[in-house]
N, C-alpha and C positions, 0 to 999 in steps of 0.2 A: 650967613656964616655960625657956625658955633663957636660955645666960647672954648672947647678942646681945641678946634682947631687954628682958633685967633692965637688962644697960646702956645701950640705947633708954631704957626706963623711967625711969632715974637721969635721962638726960639731959636728956630732954624731960620736963614735968610730963603725965602719962599721965593721958586722959581715959576715960570709960567711957561707953559710949553707950547708951542702950536702946533693947530686941527689940521691933517692934510688938507693941501689947497683942495678947491670945490667940494669939499663934503659938507653937509647937514647931518651932526653924527649926535645919532642914541643916544643920549644920557638914561643907563636906569637903577633900577632900585637894588639891584645885586649884580655880582659881579659871572653874570651872565647874557644868553640871548632870550632864554625861557623866563627871567627878569621884567616886570612893567616895565614900559618907555615911561618917568617922569619928564623928560622935556627933550628937547633937540636944541644942540644948538646950530648957531647961526655958520655959513662960510666963514674963514677969517677969526675962530675963537681963540683964544689963547685960555689953555685952563691950568689952576695949579695941581699937582699930584701929591696928596698929603703920605698914602702908602698906597703900595700895590698888595693887589691877593690872586690867590690862581682861579680861574672858573674857567668856562666852553671856550673850546678853542674857537679863534676866529681870524681867516685871511682878510688881510688889508692892504695897502699902499705901503706900509712900511714892513710886511713878511706876515706868517703866519704865527699865534702864538695863544699862550693861554693867560697869559698875563693883562690883568684890567686895575683901572686906575682911580682909586678913590680921589674924585674931583671936591666936596661935598659931603655933607655925612647925607648919609641911604644914597648916592648917587654915585654912580661908574661908570666906565666910558672902556671899550677895550683898547689895549694899547698901542695894537699895530695903525691906529688912526691917529696916533700922537705921537709930533717929531719928537723924541726925544732924546736921540743919539744915540741907543742901544738897545740891542735885542733882547739883553735881561733889565735883570731889577736896576732903577734905579732910586727909587726910596725904599724906608723902610716895610717891612709885611706888616702888611693890617693885622689886630689882635682882637 
């Protein structure tokens, strides 16, 4: 975790969200399916959402959306695989 994310986590109460059941989720280097896969999350993983941004439209267990969640520096997952409880943005936009 970078200093920026650590400071941001300390400033706000960081919440972790569950990845859809039975899913091994690809983590990408940017907000879209054309970005490289940097790692794969295990089934049952929980992720923080530091910020969100628009990217490739993806369909998943929680609908169809172009929202991507930033879960660490240079690591993004499609929001439709994360149970945030919302179809919209739940975190600040990535800048």
